[in-house]
C-alpha positions as CSV (number, residue, x, y, z in Angstrom):
1,M,-10.9,18.5,-7.0
2,K,-12.0,21.1,-4.7
3,K,-14.9,23.3,-5.6
4,K,-14.3,27.0,-5.3
5,I,-17.0,29.4,-4.0
6,A,-16.8,33.2,-4.1
7,I,-19.1,35.0,-1.7
8,I,-20.0,38.6,-2.4
9,G,-20.7,40.4,0.9
10,S,-19.9,39.9,4.4
11,G,-23.1,40.1,6.0
12,I,-24.9,37.5,8.2
13,A,-25.8,35.4,5.0
14,G,-22.3,35.4,3.6
15,L,-20.6,34.7,6.9
16,T,-23.0,31.9,7.8
17,L,-22.5,30.1,4.5
18,A,-18.7,30.7,5.0
19,N,-18.7,29.0,8.3
20,L,-20.8,26.0,6.9
21,L,-18.4,25.7,4.0
22,K,-15.3,25.5,6.1
23,K,-16.5,22.4,7.7
24,N,-16.0,20.5,4.4
25,P,-12.7,20.2,3.2
26,D,-13.9,19.6,-0.3
27,F,-14.8,23.4,-0.7
28,E,-12.5,26.4,-1.0
29,F,-14.2,29.8,-0.5
30,V,-13.4,33.4,-0.3
31,I,-15.6,36.4,0.8
32,Y,-15.2,39.7,-1.2
33,E,-16.2,42.7,0.6
34,K,-16.5,46.3,-0.9
35,E,-16.1,48.1,2.4
36,N,-12.8,48.2,4.2
37,N,-14.1,46.4,7.3
38,L,-16.9,44.5,8.9
39,N,-19.9,46.5,10.1
40,L,-20.0,46.1,13.8
41,N,-22.5,49.0,14.6
42,E,-23.3,48.3,18.3
43,G,-26.6,50.0,17.9
44,F,-28.4,47.2,16.0
45,G,-30.3,44.3,17.7
46,I,-31.6,41.3,15.9
47,Q,-34.1,38.5,16.7
48,L,-33.4,34.9,15.9
49,S,-36.2,32.4,15.8
50,T,-35.6,28.7,16.4
51,N,-35.2,27.9,12.6
52,S,-32.0,29.9,12.4
53,V,-30.7,29.1,15.9
54,S,-30.8,25.4,15.2
55,I,-28.6,26.1,12.1
56,L,-26.2,28.4,14.0
57,N,-25.8,25.6,16.6
58,K,-24.3,23.5,13.9
59,I,-21.1,26.0,14.0
60,G,-21.1,26.5,17.7
61,F,-23.7,29.2,18.6
62,D,-24.7,27.4,21.6
63,Q,-21.3,27.8,23.1
64,L,-21.5,31.6,22.8
65,N,-21.3,33.5,26.1
66,K,-24.8,33.3,27.5
67,N,-24.4,37.0,28.9
68,E,-24.1,38.1,25.2
69,K,-27.6,36.8,24.2
70,Y,-31.0,36.6,25.7
71,N,-34.0,34.3,25.3
72,P,-37.3,36.4,25.7
73,H,-40.3,34.5,27.4
74,K,-43.0,36.2,25.6
75,L,-44.2,38.8,22.8
76,D,-46.3,41.4,24.6
77,F,-48.8,43.2,22.7
78,Y,-49.7,46.8,23.7
79,S,-51.9,49.6,22.5
80,I,-50.2,53.0,22.0
81,D,-51.3,54.1,25.4
82,C,-49.2,51.2,26.8
83,N,-52.1,49.1,28.0
84,K,-51.3,45.5,27.6
85,I,-53.6,43.7,25.3
86,C,-52.3,40.1,25.4
87,D,-49.1,38.1,25.2
88,L,-47.8,35.2,22.8
89,D,-45.6,32.6,24.6
90,L,-42.4,32.4,22.5
91,M,-41.2,29.3,24.5
92,F,-44.0,27.4,22.5
93,F,-41.4,27.1,19.7
94,N,-38.4,26.3,21.9
95,S,-36.7,23.0,22.4
96,T,-34.0,22.2,24.8
97,K,-31.2,23.6,22.5
98,E,-33.0,25.8,20.1
99,K,-34.6,28.9,21.8
100,Y,-36.0,32.0,20.4
101,T,-32.9,34.4,20.9
102,T,-32.2,38.2,20.8
103,L,-28.7,39.8,20.7
104,K,-26.6,42.6,19.2
105,R,-26.0,42.2,15.5
106,S,-22.4,43.0,16.2
107,T,-22.2,40.1,18.6
108,L,-23.5,37.6,16.0
109,V,-21.1,39.0,13.4
110,R,-18.1,38.7,15.7
111,F,-19.2,35.0,16.4
112,L,-19.4,34.2,12.8
113,K,-16.0,35.8,12.0
114,K,-14.0,34.4,14.8
115,D,-13.2,30.9,13.3
116,L,-12.6,32.2,9.7
117,L,-9.1,32.6,8.5
118,S,-7.8,36.1,8.2
119,N,-7.5,35.6,4.5
120,S,-11.1,34.4,4.1
121,I,-12.5,37.9,3.7
122,I,-10.9,40.4,1.3
123,F,-11.9,43.9,1.8
124,C,-12.2,46.8,-0.6
125,K,-13.1,44.6,-3.6
126,K,-15.6,46.0,-6.0
127,I,-16.9,43.9,-8.9
128,N,-16.5,45.4,-12.5
129,K,-17.9,42.4,-14.4
130,V,-18.8,38.9,-14.3
131,E,-18.5,36.4,-17.2
132,K,-18.9,32.6,-17.6
133,T,-16.2,30.6,-19.1
134,K,-17.1,27.0,-19.8
135,E,-18.6,25.7,-16.4
136,K,-16.9,28.5,-14.3
137,M,-17.5,32.1,-13.4
138,N,-14.9,34.8,-13.9
139,I,-15.1,37.7,-11.5
140,Y,-13.4,40.9,-12.6
141,F,-12.7,43.7,-10.0
142,I,-12.4,47.3,-10.3
143,D,-8.7,47.2,-9.1
144,G,-7.8,45.0,-12.0
145,T,-7.5,41.5,-10.3
146,N,-9.9,38.6,-11.1
147,D,-11.0,35.3,-9.7
148,E,-12.3,32.0,-11.4
149,V,-14.8,30.1,-9.3
150,D,-17.1,27.2,-9.6
151,Y,-20.0,29.1,-7.8
152,L,-20.7,32.7,-7.2
153,V,-22.9,33.6,-4.2
154,V,-24.3,37.0,-4.1
155,S,-25.1,38.3,-0.6
156,D,-24.5,42.1,-0.6
157,G,-27.9,43.3,0.4
158,V,-31.1,44.9,-0.9
159,F,-29.0,47.5,-2.8
160,S,-27.1,44.7,-4.4
161,N,-25.0,46.2,-7.2
162,T,-23.5,42.7,-8.1
163,K,-27.0,41.5,-9.0
164,S,-27.2,44.2,-11.6
165,I,-23.8,43.6,-12.9
166,V,-24.3,39.8,-13.2
167,E,-27.8,40.1,-14.9
168,K,-26.9,43.2,-16.9
169,K,-30.0,45.0,-15.9
170,P,-30.9,47.2,-12.9
171,F,-32.7,45.8,-9.8
172,P,-33.8,49.0,-7.8
173,P,-35.4,48.3,-4.5
174,N,-38.8,49.6,-3.6
175,F,-39.4,52.4,-1.1
176,Y,-41.9,50.8,1.4
177,K,-43.4,54.2,2.3
178,A,-41.9,53.9,5.8
179,I,-38.9,54.8,8.0
180,A,-37.2,53.0,10.7
181,V,-35.9,54.5,13.8
182,R,-33.4,52.8,16.2
183,T,-32.0,53.5,19.6
184,Q,-30.7,51.7,22.6
185,L,-32.1,51.7,26.2
186,Q,-31.2,50.6,29.7
187,N,-33.6,48.8,32.1
188,K,-34.4,51.9,33.9
189,D,-35.8,53.5,30.9
190,I,-38.7,50.9,30.3
191,S,-40.7,50.9,33.5
192,N,-43.9,50.5,31.5
193,F,-42.8,47.3,29.8
194,S,-41.5,43.8,31.0
195,S,-37.8,43.5,30.8
196,N,-38.0,39.7,30.1
197,N,-40.2,39.9,27.1
198,I,-40.5,41.6,23.4
199,S,-42.9,44.5,23.8
200,L,-44.8,45.3,20.6
201,V,-46.7,48.7,20.7
202,M,-49.3,49.4,18.1
203,G,-50.3,52.9,17.2
204,A,-52.0,54.7,14.2
205,N,-49.6,54.2,11.2
206,A,-46.6,53.3,13.4
207,H,-45.5,50.6,15.7
208,L,-42.7,50.1,18.2
209,V,-40.7,46.9,19.3
210,L,-38.6,46.9,22.2
211,Y,-36.5,43.8,23.4
212,P,-33.5,42.9,25.6
213,I,-30.3,42.1,23.7
214,N,-28.2,40.5,26.4
215,Q,-28.2,39.4,30.1
216,N,-27.3,43.0,31.1
217,K,-30.7,44.0,30.2
218,E,-29.7,46.5,27.4
219,F,-32.5,47.0,25.2
220,N,-33.0,47.7,21.5
221,L,-36.0,49.9,20.3
222,V,-37.1,50.0,16.8
223,C,-39.9,52.3,15.5
224,I,-41.5,51.7,12.2
225,I,-43.4,54.8,10.9
226,R,-45.4,55.1,7.7
227,R,-44.3,57.9,5.4
228,E,-45.6,58.5,1.8
229,V,-42.4,60.2,0.7
230,E,-38.7,59.8,1.6
231,N,-37.4,63.2,2.8
232,N,-34.8,64.7,5.0
233,E,-37.2,66.0,7.7
234,N,-35.7,66.0,11.2
235,I,-36.2,62.6,12.7
236,R,-37.3,64.0,16.1
237,T,-39.8,66.2,14.4
238,I,-41.3,63.0,12.7
239,I,-41.4,61.0,15.9
240,E,-43.2,64.0,17.6
241,S,-45.8,64.3,15.1
242,S,-46.3,60.4,14.8
243,I,-45.6,58.9,18.2
244,F,-45.7,61.6,20.9
245,K,-48.9,62.9,19.6
246,Q,-50.5,59.6,20.2
247,N,-48.8,59.1,23.7
248,K,-46.4,61.8,25.2
249,N,-45.2,59.4,27.7
250,L,-43.3,57.4,25.1
251,A,-40.8,60.4,24.9
252,K,-38.6,58.8,27.5
253,L,-37.9,56.1,25.2
254,F,-36.4,58.2,22.6
255,K,-33.9,60.2,24.7
256,G,-30.8,58.6,23.3
257,N,-29.1,58.8,20.1
258,L,-31.2,58.0,17.2
259,N,-30.5,56.2,13.8
260,S,-33.0,56.4,11.1
261,W,-33.2,55.2,7.5
262,P,-35.9,54.7,4.8
263,I,-37.2,51.1,4.5
264,Y,-36.9,49.4,1.1
265,T,-38.0,46.0,0.0
266,S,-37.1,44.0,-3.1
267,G,-39.0,43.4,-6.2
268,K,-39.9,39.7,-7.0
269,P,-37.2,37.2,-6.4
270,I,-35.1,36.3,-9.6
271,K,-33.3,33.1,-10.7
272,S,-30.0,33.9,-12.4
273,V,-29.3,33.6,-16.1
274,Y,-26.3,31.4,-14.9
275,K,-26.8,28.1,-13.3
276,N,-23.9,28.5,-10.8
277,V,-25.0,32.1,-9.5
278,F,-27.1,32.2,-6.3
279,Y,-28.6,35.1,-4.3
280,I,-29.0,34.8,-0.6
281,G,-30.1,37.1,2.4
282,D,-31.4,40.6,1.2
283,S,-30.0,40.0,-2.1
284,F,-32.6,37.4,-2.8
285,Y,-35.4,39.1,-1.0
286,S,-35.7,41.9,1.6
287,F,-38.9,41.6,3.8
288,P,-41.1,44.4,5.4
289,P,-39.8,44.6,9.0
290,T,-42.8,43.2,10.8
291,I,-42.1,39.5,11.4
292,A,-38.3,39.8,12.4
293,Q,-37.2,37.4,10.0
294,G,-34.6,39.2,8.1
295,A,-31.5,37.5,9.9
296,S,-33.2,34.2,10.4
297,Q,-34.0,33.9,6.7
298,A,-30.5,35.1,5.6
299,I,-29.1,32.1,8.0
300,E,-31.7,29.7,6.6
301,A,-31.0,30.6,3.0
302,A,-27.2,30.0,3.5
303,N,-27.9,26.6,5.1
304,E,-30.3,25.6,2.2
305,L,-27.6,26.5,-0.4
306,F,-24.9,24.7,1.5
307,D,-26.9,21.6,1.8
308,L,-27.6,21.4,-2.0
309,I,-23.9,22.2,-3.0
310,N,-22.7,19.7,-0.3
311,C,-24.7,16.9,-1.8
312,N,-23.9,18.0,-5.4
313,H,-27.6,18.3,-6.2
314,P,-28.1,17.5,-9.9
315,N,-30.6,20.4,-10.2
316,L,-29.1,22.7,-7.8
317,Q,-30.2,26.1,-8.8
318,N,-33.9,25.2,-9.5
319,E,-34.3,23.3,-6.3
320,Y,-32.7,26.2,-4.3
321,F,-34.8,28.9,-6.0
322,K,-38.1,26.8,-5.7
323,N,-37.6,26.3,-2.0
324,R,-36.5,29.8,-1.3
325,K,-39.2,31.4,-3.3
326,T,-41.9,29.3,-1.5
327,K,-40.6,30.4,2.0
328,T,-40.2,33.9,0.8
329,N,-43.8,34.3,-0.4
330,L,-45.0,32.7,2.9
331,I,-43.1,35.3,5.1
332,N,-43.8,38.2,2.8
333,K,-47.6,37.7,3.1
334,R,-47.4,37.3,6.8
335,S,-45.3,40.5,6.9
336,K,-47.7,42.5,5.1
337,F,-50.7,41.4,7.0
338,N,-48.9,42.2,10.3
339,Y,-47.9,45.7,8.9
340,F,-51.7,46.4,8.3
341,G,-52.7,45.1,11.6
342,F,-50.2,46.7,13.7
343,H,-50.9,50.3,12.2
344,L,-54.7,50.5,12.2
345,S,-56.1,53.9,13.0
346,N,-59.8,53.3,12.9
347,I,-61.1,52.7,16.5
348,I,-63.5,50.0,15.7
349,L,-61.1,48.1,13.7
350,K,-58.4,48.3,16.6
351,I,-61.1,46.9,19.0
352,F,-62.0,44.1,16.5
353,R,-58.1,43.5,16.0
354,N,-57.4,43.3,20.0
355,K,-60.2,40.8,20.6
356,I,-59.0,38.7,17.9
357,L,-55.3,38.9,19.2
358,K,-56.5,37.9,22.7
359,S,-58.2,34.8,21.2
360,V,-55.5,33.6,18.6
361,V,-52.4,33.9,21.0
362,K,-53.9,31.1,23.2
363,N,-54.9,29.0,20.2
364,K,-52.0,26.6,19.7
365,K,-53.2,25.2,16.2
366,F,-53.5,28.7,14.8
367,I,-50.1,29.8,16.2
368,N,-48.5,26.6,14.9
369,F,-50.1,27.4,11.5
370,Y,-49.2,31.2,11.5
371,L,-45.8,31.1,12.9
372,G,-44.8,27.4,13.2
373,K,-44.2,27.2,9.3
374,I,-41.9,30.0,9.5
375,Y,-40.0,29.4,12.9
376,K,-39.5,25.5,12.5
């Protein structure tokens, strides 16, 4: 008899799992999405390290039009005055088929959606309650409908309402005392930086990441700024006081439309009280944005769960949670360390940091230890 899986949320994690499940006729699945359409915001770029690209290649990502993605050569480190410190060779992690990749988030979502049947995603579905009946989960929606499934997979983000409904207690995310600002640029706007690479600009209490997102050399710029409180202050005023104050020449990077939002991270990962309920993507854990692993870990988690369900693992939930928690703790520690290092304001500490960076980026053993455990 077919196993039925309900996926809550049509983000990257949920869509990846759906694409993996459709390869096996023993599974039936449906994605329930509370919004009325998929989020295809063109302004968002994402980075995919080789661990996630290898998974996506199983479902045809290597066949995606090459013009719609980019394989940056290096990660260039800059000080806030745009003086280059050193660079990290990203091709160290590449293989013939799996390469570090940047692209628009909307491009990846369209790819993940294109081979799913039209009835695979049901929109405007908000959960009212969840109950266990024998070995199955009953999902009740606000519109009065319900569904009975073998597995419930929650992937509705860091603000997951489903998690609170399932576990019957609140799980508020934590404000990370920082905001993110994002905009898009063209090649002509980035004269101080290499158009082939990812550029990381480190300043006092802020950093910028700039990278190409396709072969047309459109660029995504993300700026992370420390803020003790979340408020409604004008975003350009915040940028002027935090970024332009350190280097007014960076103003040309922020001439376009700006999107901004407060950064939230998760509390500690949890294992559901129900053995056939699983959390993936940001519903499991949302990382600080300093190691570019949000999308990659969403994809990796979906694959881990699929493999365990596919082989009918006898201790499915415990095995999934153990593996995911171990990887999450590793990445979280690296992310917090990067956040500290990127935002140094003390001149002596910055000199010391830059000297260390110049040394470690050329040390293959260290790079394999620090990033290889994440990227591979």
